[in-house]
C-alpha positions in Angstrom: 21.0 131.5 78.9 23.6 129.5 77.0 24.0 125.8 77.6 27.2 124.5 79.2 30.2 123.9 76.8 29.5 121.1 74.4 25.8 120.6 75.3 23.0 121.8 73.0 20.9 124.6 74.2 17.2 123.8 74.5 14.6 126.2 73.2 11.1 125.0 73.9 11.2 121.3 73.1 13.8 121.6 70.4 17.6 121.5 71.1 19.7 124.1 69.5 23.4 123.4 68.7 25.6 125.7 70.7 27.5 128.5 68.9 31.3 128.4 69.0 33.2 131.3 70.7 34.2 132.6 67.2 30.6 132.4 65.9 29.5 134.4 69.0 32.2 137.0 68.2 31.1 137.3 64.6 27.4 137.6 65.7 28.2 140.2 68.3 29.9 142.3 65.6 26.9 141.8 63.3 24.7 143.1 66.1 27.0 146.2 66.3 26.2 146.9 62.7 29.5 145.9 61.1 29.7 144.7 57.5 31.5 141.5 56.7 34.7 143.3 55.6 34.8 145.2 58.9 34.2 142.1 60.9 37.0 140.3 59.0 39.4 143.2 59.7 38.4 143.4 63.3 39.0 139.6 63.9 42.0 139.2 61.5 40.2 136.7 59.3 39.1 136.7 55.7 35.7 137.8 54.3 35.1 134.2 53.3 35.7 133.0 56.8 33.1 135.5 58.1 30.6 134.3 55.6 31.3 130.7 56.7 30.7 131.6 60.3 27.6 133.5 59.5 26.2 130.5 57.5 26.9 128.3 60.5 25.2 130.8 62.8 22.1 131.0 60.6 21.8 127.2 60.5 22.2 126.8 64.2 19.8 129.5 65.1 17.3 128.7 62.3 17.7 132.3 61.1 17.1 133.4 57.5 19.3 136.6 57.6 21.5 138.8 59.7 18.7 140.6 61.5 16.9 137.4 62.3 20.1 135.9 63.7 20.7 138.9 66.0 17.1 138.8 67.1 17.2 135.1 67.9 20.6 135.5 69.7 19.2 138.4 71.8 16.1 136.5 72.7 18.2 133.5 73.8 20.7 135.6 75.7 23.6 134.6 73.6 24.8 138.2 73.0 24.4 141.2 75.3 22.1 144.1 74.4 
C-alpha cells in the first residue's frame, strides 16, 4: 500500500521515498514490457526523460534493474498485477 502523498512509504523498518505519478506511469509501462522508446512515445516524452525517471525509480526502490524494480513495485502494491 502506498503512503499518503508526500510521506515516505515504510518497508520493514526502513522508509522508502514515494514515487511520483510520472515515475509510477513509467514503471507500469516497464511492467507491461515496453522498451524505453515505446514508453517515451506513449507518454510524449524523450528517451532521456524515460531514462531519468527509471534511474530515480531504481534509486527509490533500491532496484538494480528493470525486472527488480517491477518485482519490488508489485510486492509493495505500487503497480497493479
